[in-house]
C-alpha positions in Angstrom: 99.3 110.0 96.6 97.1 112.2 98.8 98.5 114.1 101.8 96.4 111.8 104.1 97.9 108.6 102.5 101.5 110.1 102.6 101.1 110.9 106.3 99.6 107.5 107.0 102.7 105.9 105.4 104.9 108.1 107.5 103.1 107.0 110.7 103.3 103.3 109.7 107.1 103.6 109.4 107.5 105.5 112.8 105.0 103.7 115.0 106.4 101.4 117.7 105.8 97.7 117.9 103.7 97.7 121.0 100.4 95.8 121.1 98.7 98.5 123.0 100.0 101.4 120.9 100.5 99.9 117.5 99.0 101.1 114.2 95.8 99.2 114.9 95.3 101.4 118.0 95.7 104.4 115.8 93.0 103.1 113.4 90.6 102.3 116.3 91.0 105.8 117.7 90.5 107.1 114.1 87.2 105.2 113.9 86.1 106.5 117.3 87.0 110.1 116.2 85.1 109.8 113.0 81.9 108.8 114.9 82.4 111.6 117.5 82.9 114.2 114.9 79.7 113.2 113.1 77.7 113.2 116.3 79.2 116.5 117.5 78.8 118.0 114.0 82.4 119.0 113.9 84.6 119.3 110.7 86.8 116.2 111.0 89.8 117.2 108.9 92.1 118.5 111.7 90.8 116.0 114.2 91.7 113.0 112.0 95.2 114.3 111.3 95.7 114.8 115.0 94.6 111.2 115.5 97.0 109.9 112.9 100.0 111.6 114.6 99.0 111.4 118.3 101.4 108.5 119.1 104.3 109.2 116.7 106.5 109.3 119.8 105.8 106.7 122.4 108.0 105.8 125.3 107.2 102.5 127.1 105.4 102.8 130.5 108.7 101.5 132.0 110.6 104.5 130.6 111.1 107.6 132.8 110.2 109.7 129.7 106.8 108.0 129.4 104.9 111.1 130.6 106.5 113.1 127.7 105.2 111.0 124.9 102.4 113.4 124.0 104.7 116.4 124.3 107.3 114.9 122.0 104.6 113.6 119.6 103.3 117.1 119.2 106.8 118.4 118.3 107.3 115.6 115.8 103.8 116.1 114.4 104.7 119.7 113.7 107.8 118.7 111.8 105.8 116.2 109.7 103.0 118.6 108.9 105.3 121.4 107.8 106.3 119.2 104.8 102.7 119.5 103.6 100.2 122.2 102.7 98.9 123.1 106.2 98.6 126.6 107.5 100.4 127.6 110.7 97.0 127.8 112.4 96.1 124.3 111.4 99.5 123.0 112.5 99.0 124.7 115.9 95.5 123.2 116.3 96.7 119.7 115.5 99.9 119.8 117.6 98.1 121.4 120.6 95.5 118.6 120.4 98.2 116.0 120.5 100.1 117.8 123.3 97.1 117.9 125.6 95.4 114.5 124.9 97.4 112.3 127.3 95.9 111.2 130.6 99.3 111.6 132.4 99.4 115.3 131.4 96.1 115.9 133.3 95.0 118.5 130.8 91.6 119.4 129.4 92.2 120.4 125.7 91.1 124.0 124.8 89.7 123.2 121.4 87.0 120.9 120.2 89.6 119.1 118.0 91.6 118.4 121.1 88.6 117.3 123.1 87.5 114.8 120.5 91.0 113.4 120.1 91.2 112.9 123.9 87.8 111.3 124.0 88.5 109.0 121.0 91.8 107.9 122.5 90.3 107.3 125.9 87.5 105.1 124.5 90.1 102.7 123.2 91.2 102.3 126.8 87.7 101.1 127.8 85.5 98.1 126.9 86.7 94.8 125.7 89.6 96.3 123.7 90.6 98.2 126.8 90.8 95.0 128.9 92.9 93.4 126.2 95.3 96.4 126.1 95.7 96.5 129.8 96.9 92.9 130.0 99.0 93.1 126.9 100.9 95.9 128.6 101.1 94.1 131.9 102.5 91.0 130.1 105.0 93.1 128.2 106.3 94.6 131.5 106.2 91.3 133.3 103.8 92.6 136.0 101.7 90.1 138.0 97.9 90.3 137.3 96.9 91.4 140.8 97.9 91.8 144.5 96.9 88.5 146.0 96.0 90.1 149.4 93.8 92.9 148.0 93.2 92.4 144.3 90.5 95.1 144.0 92.2 97.9 146.0 89.7 97.8 148.9 92.2 98.7 151.6 95.1 100.3 149.7 95.9 102.8 147.0 96.2 101.3 143.4 99.7 101.0 142.0 99.6 100.0 138.3 103.4 100.1 138.1 103.4 96.8 140.2 100.0 95.1 139.5 98.2 95.1 136.2 94.6 95.0 137.6 95.4 98.2 139.6 95.2 100.1 136.3 91.4 99.7 136.3 91.2 101.6 139.6 94.0 104.0 139.0 92.8 105.2 135.6 90.2 103.3 133.5 87.2 103.5 135.9 87.8 107.3 136.1 87.7 107.9 132.3 83.9 108.0 132.0 83.7 111.1 134.3 86.5 112.8 132.4 85.1 112.7 128.9 84.7 116.0 127.1 81.8 115.5 124.7 78.3 114.3 125.1 78.7 111.5 122.6 82.0 110.5 124.2 80.4 110.3 127.6 77.6 108.1 126.2 80.0 105.6 124.6 82.3 105.7 127.6 79.4 104.7 129.8 78.7 101.7 127.7 82.3 100.6 127.6 82.7 101.2 131.4 79.9 98.7 132.0 82.0 96.1 130.2 84.9 96.8 132.6 82.7 96.5 135.7 81.2 93.2 134.4 84.7 91.9 133.9 85.7 92.9 137.4 82.6 91.3 138.8 83.2 88.0 137.0 86.9 88.1 138.0 85.9 88.6 141.7 83.8 85.4 141.5 86.8 83.4 140.1 89.5 84.5 142.5 
């Protein structure tokens, strides 16, 4: 069995049963990262291992440790990688990329590997799949869809801990401007149009 297959098996056993952060999420981010690496002409080896391990620790959004998911994933990734034939420098690059990728950490990764991981992960929060993930999480946490008095946050600050739709205004619509790579920005722009069209249609229905 290859190192890649072995680590993939490790991740399958570890990953949480959460519709928005399951193994299929890992695979979608992996696919995004492959495309970005090709377009940015970057060696994909370390990026793709970072993708595989970026959510090996995931605390639910309702958990007070939620903001530490990426930090603890980076630590666990180091432990996993040390079992295989990676150099200390490679392990540092991969773990740093994981540490810095999270939106809640408000960090811009220093390396191209970290920037591509962050972009690839954020792309999975946009477009049609992003909409599906938002409402899957909202349902899991038993949050109402929207604030009936101001669904689109026209006169109030968004609070996605209370209303699911607020997540669009608190995070998702900001992601396009926060992308690191040229190819990531282009794809984010396309997927953000899908979000805006959804909100436009929803507005007509409410």
